[in-house]
C-alpha positions as CSV (number, residue, x, y, z in Angstrom):
1,X,98.7,116.6,98.9
2,X,97.6,115.5,102.3
3,X,94.2,116.2,103.8
4,X,95.3,119.2,105.8
5,X,97.0,120.9,103.0
6,X,93.9,120.3,100.9
7,X,91.8,121.5,103.6
8,X,93.3,124.8,103.8
9,X,93.5,125.3,100.0
10,X,89.7,124.4,99.5
11,X,88.4,126.1,102.6
12,X,89.8,129.3,101.2
13,X,88.7,128.6,97.6
14,X,85.1,127.9,99.1
15,X,85.2,131.0,101.4
16,X,86.2,133.2,98.6
17,X,83.2,132.7,96.5
18,X,80.7,135.7,96.5
19,X,77.1,135.4,97.6
20,X,76.1,135.2,94.0
21,X,78.6,132.5,93.0
22,X,77.4,130.4,95.9
23,X,73.8,130.6,94.9
24,X,74.4,130.1,91.3
25,X,76.8,127.0,91.9
26,X,74.3,125.5,94.5
27,X,71.5,125.8,92.0
28,X,73.6,124.2,89.3
29,X,74.5,121.3,91.8
30,X,70.7,120.8,92.6
31,X,69.8,120.7,88.9
32,X,72.4,118.1,88.0
33,X,71.5,116.1,91.0
34,X,67.8,116.1,90.1
35,X,68.6,115.3,86.2
36,X,71.2,112.6,87.0
37,X,69.5,110.5,89.8
38,X,66.4,108.4,89.8
39,X,65.0,109.1,93.2
40,X,62.0,106.7,92.9
41,X,63.8,103.7,94.8
42,X,64.7,106.1,97.7
43,X,62.6,106.4,101.1
44,X,65.2,108.1,103.3
45,X,67.7,110.9,102.5
46,X,70.1,112.4,104.9
47,X,71.1,115.9,103.7
48,X,73.1,118.5,105.4
49,X,72.0,122.0,106.2
50,X,74.4,124.5,104.8
51,X,76.6,126.5,107.2
52,X,76.6,129.9,105.8
53,X,79.8,131.2,107.4
54,X,81.8,128.3,105.9
55,X,80.1,129.2,102.4
56,X,78.7,125.7,102.3
57,X,76.4,124.6,99.1
58,X,73.0,125.9,99.6
59,X,71.0,122.3,100.0
60,X,67.5,124.0,100.3
61,X,67.3,123.7,96.7
62,X,67.5,120.0,96.9
63,X,65.4,119.3,100.0
64,X,62.5,121.8,99.1
65,X,62.1,120.3,95.5
66,X,62.1,116.9,97.3
67,X,59.4,118.0,99.7
68,X,57.2,119.3,96.6
69,X,58.0,116.5,94.0
70,X,59.0,113.4,96.1
71,X,56.8,113.3,99.1
72,X,57.4,109.7,99.6
73,X,61.1,110.5,100.8
74,X,61.8,111.2,104.4
75,X,64.3,113.9,104.8
76,X,66.7,113.8,107.8
77,X,69.3,116.5,108.9
78,X,72.3,116.1,110.9
79,X,72.7,116.9,114.6
80,X,76.0,116.4,116.1
81,X,75.9,114.7,119.5
82,X,79.0,116.3,121.3
83,X,79.1,113.5,123.8
84,X,79.7,110.5,121.4
85,X,81.2,112.5,118.4
86,X,78.6,111.0,116.2
87,X,75.9,112.4,113.8
88,X,72.3,111.7,114.6
89,X,69.6,111.6,111.7
90,X,66.9,114.0,112.8
91,X,63.5,114.1,110.5
92,X,62.6,117.4,109.2
93,X,60.2,119.0,107.0
94,X,58.8,122.6,106.2
95,X,57.3,122.6,109.4
96,X,60.3,121.8,111.4
97,X,61.6,124.2,114.1
98,X,65.4,124.6,114.0
99,X,67.8,125.8,116.8
100,X,71.3,127.0,116.6
101,X,73.9,124.8,118.5
102,X,77.1,125.6,120.4
103,X,78.9,125.8,117.0
104,X,76.4,128.2,115.5
105,X,75.0,125.4,113.4
106,X,71.1,125.1,112.7
107,X,69.6,121.9,113.6
108,X,66.1,120.5,114.1
109,X,65.0,121.5,117.5
110,X,63.5,117.8,118.5
111,X,64.6,114.4,119.3
112,X,63.0,112.4,116.6
113,X,66.0,110.6,115.2
114,X,66.4,107.9,112.4
115,X,68.8,105.1,112.6
116,X,71.7,105.4,110.2
117,X,71.5,101.6,109.3
118,X,68.1,102.7,107.5
119,X,69.5,105.4,105.4
120,X,69.1,105.0,101.6
121,X,70.9,108.1,100.4
122,X,73.2,110.5,102.1
123,X,74.3,113.9,100.6
124,X,77.6,114.8,102.1
125,X,79.4,118.1,102.6
126,X,83.0,118.2,101.5
127,X,85.7,120.6,100.5
128,X,87.1,118.4,97.7
129,X,87.5,114.7,96.6
130,X,89.8,112.7,94.6
131,X,89.4,110.3,91.6
132,X,88.9,107.4,93.8
133,X,86.0,109.0,95.7
134,X,87.9,109.7,98.9
135,X,86.8,113.1,100.3
136,X,88.4,115.9,102.4
137,X,85.7,117.3,104.9
138,X,86.3,119.6,107.8
139,X,88.5,117.1,109.7
140,X,86.4,116.1,112.9
141,X,85.4,112.7,111.2
142,X,81.7,113.1,112.0
143,X,80.6,111.9,108.6
144,X,83.0,109.0,108.3
145,X,81.5,107.7,111.6
146,X,77.9,108.1,110.2
147,X,78.9,106.3,107.0
148,X,80.6,103.4,108.6
149,X,77.2,102.9,110.4
150,X,75.2,102.9,107.0
151,X,74.2,99.7,105.1
152,X,76.5,98.9,102.1
153,X,74.1,99.8,99.7
154,X,73.3,103.3,100.9
155,X,74.2,105.8,98.1
156,X,76.8,108.3,99.2
157,X,76.9,111.4,97.2
158,X,79.4,114.2,97.8
159,X,78.3,117.8,96.9
160,X,81.3,120.1,95.9
161,X,81.9,123.3,94.1
162,X,85.2,121.8,92.7
163,X,86.1,118.9,90.4
164,X,87.8,115.9,91.9
165,X,91.6,116.1,92.3
166,X,94.1,113.2,91.4
167,X,94.6,112.0,94.9
168,X,94.5,112.5,98.6
169,X,98.1,111.3,99.8
170,X,97.2,110.4,103.4
171,X,93.9,108.5,103.0
172,X,93.3,105.7,105.4
173,X,91.2,102.6,106.1
174,X,88.5,104.7,108.2
175,X,87.8,106.8,105.1
176,X,84.5,105.8,103.5
177,X,84.5,106.4,99.8
178,X,81.7,108.4,97.8
179,X,79.7,106.7,95.4
180,X,79.5,109.9,93.4
181,X,80.3,113.6,93.5
182,X,78.2,116.3,92.0
183,X,79.6,119.7,91.1
184,X,78.1,122.5,89.3
185,X,79.6,121.1,85.9
186,X,79.7,117.2,86.2
187,X,78.5,114.1,88.1
188,X,81.5,111.9,88.8
189,X,80.8,108.1,89.4
190,X,83.3,106.2,91.5
191,X,83.8,102.5,91.2
192,X,83.7,100.4,94.3
């Protein structure tokens, strides 16, 4: 299936999760993330802030534990620059004030940005991915642009409610592959 077909199917599946299922699955993803990955080498982590109306994975279980147990890691949240169509990485912590943008998405309410080239680890939202590590997002290409600016050794981890599908028929050269995908049931590793 192509991205448009997959986006429609998986957006519907994601939106149909109950609030309890969303929280249970989000907790399971966070637990699996912390049990699978050794975070000691990482200094900078980009993590998306869940968009509740899309029923996205609740990432606060991840970044709050990082603040408590891995204070050496700087956490960064995305802010879309609508002029350039690119994601900016903004530092955030428990004290950071957030504002809601024109798309009703929460973003840090300051301008302290961090260069993509210095990111060590990126946690990405996605609707689904395939067994090669190619992802289907929301179709705007913001994360593909961000990932194209990251170093080759930056670890790219997709968080998904759903196991990988066989393949995405219309993947192209602009699609940046994931290194891993974490679901409530499993962690998938993709070869280069």
